[in-house]
Every structure is written in C-alpha cells, then in structure tokens.
C-alpha positions in Angstrom: 9.5 29.0 42.5 12.1 30.8 40.5 14.6 33.2 42.1 15.9 36.3 40.3 18.8 38.5 41.4 18.4 42.3 40.3 21.2 44.8 40.6 20.9 48.4 39.9 22.0 51.9 41.0 19.7 54.5 42.7 20.1 58.2 43.2 19.4 57.9 46.8 19.7 54.7 48.7 17.8 55.8 51.9 14.8 56.9 49.8 15.1 53.7 47.8 15.4 51.7 51.0 12.2 53.2 52.7 10.0 53.2 49.6 6.8 51.3 49.4 6.6 51.0 45.9 8.5 47.7 45.6 5.8 46.0 47.9 3.0 47.7 45.5 4.5 46.5 42.2 6.0 43.2 43.2 3.5 42.1 45.8 0.7 42.5 43.4 2.4 39.6 41.5 2.9 37.5 44.4 6.7 38.3 44.2 8.5 38.4 47.7 11.7 40.9 47.7 14.7 41.0 49.8 16.8 44.0 49.5 20.7 44.4 49.6 23.0 47.4 49.6 26.6 47.6 48.3 28.8 48.7 51.2 31.6 49.8 48.8 29.6 51.8 46.3 26.7 53.7 48.1 24.5 54.0 45.1 24.4 50.2 44.1 21.6 48.1 45.5 20.3 44.6 44.7 17.0 42.6 45.2 16.4 38.9 45.4 13.1 38.2 44.1 11.1 34.8 44.6 9.1 34.9 41.4 6.1 32.5 40.9 5.6 33.5 37.1 8.7 34.7 35.3 6.8 35.9 32.2 4.6 37.9 34.3 7.4 39.5 35.8 9.2 40.3 32.3 5.8 41.8 31.0 5.5 43.9 34.2 8.9 45.4 34.0 8.1 46.8 30.4 4.8 48.7 31.7 4.6 52.5 32.4 3.4 51.4 36.1 6.9 49.8 36.4 8.7 52.9 34.9 6.9 55.3 37.3 7.7 52.8 40.1 11.4 53.0 39.2 11.5 56.8 38.7 9.7 57.4 42.0 12.3 55.3 43.8 15.3 57.0 41.9 16.4 53.7 40.1 18.6 54.4 37.3 17.0 52.1 34.8 20.0 52.0 32.3 22.2 50.2 35.2 19.6 47.3 35.7 21.0 43.8 35.4 18.6 40.8 36.0 19.9 37.4 36.5 17.6 34.4 36.8 18.5 31.2 38.7 20.0 28.5 36.4 
C-alpha cells in the first residue's frame, strides 16, 4: 500500500487536530491517517496517509467535497505539498 506525506499550514492547529473531517473524507476511500504538528511553526501540520488507491486520492482532492473539508479544517490549500513514497 503506497504511503503519502502531506504537509500544509492551517489557521488553527487545535481546531484542525480535533476535526473529524479527515476521517470522513479519507476513511471513505480506505485511507488511514496519522497526524503531525511542527513544534517550531505552530501553523504547519502534516499527515502520513496509507493509500490503497493513489488515483482515487488524487481525484478526490480535486472535488468540492475535499475543498469544503479543507475550508472547514482551516487548511491553507496554497501551502499543501504532497510527497509520494518512492
């Protein structure tokens, strides 16, 4: 199963950390998520995703549902960097 690292900034780390949106969006695709916080930059966070289907993840990230979830969680989409395991 491919592993993906996603790093981005959020408006409010506490709100992002406590949100159930990640599980709603990623869980529906069978993706498991581990969350991380940058201890030096309080607005930078990261995710390790175990992804059964990379194409489905890429497609989902372009949907209004994903955009709404990011907005709900205070994700700053312009800061999103996704790295796929090589």
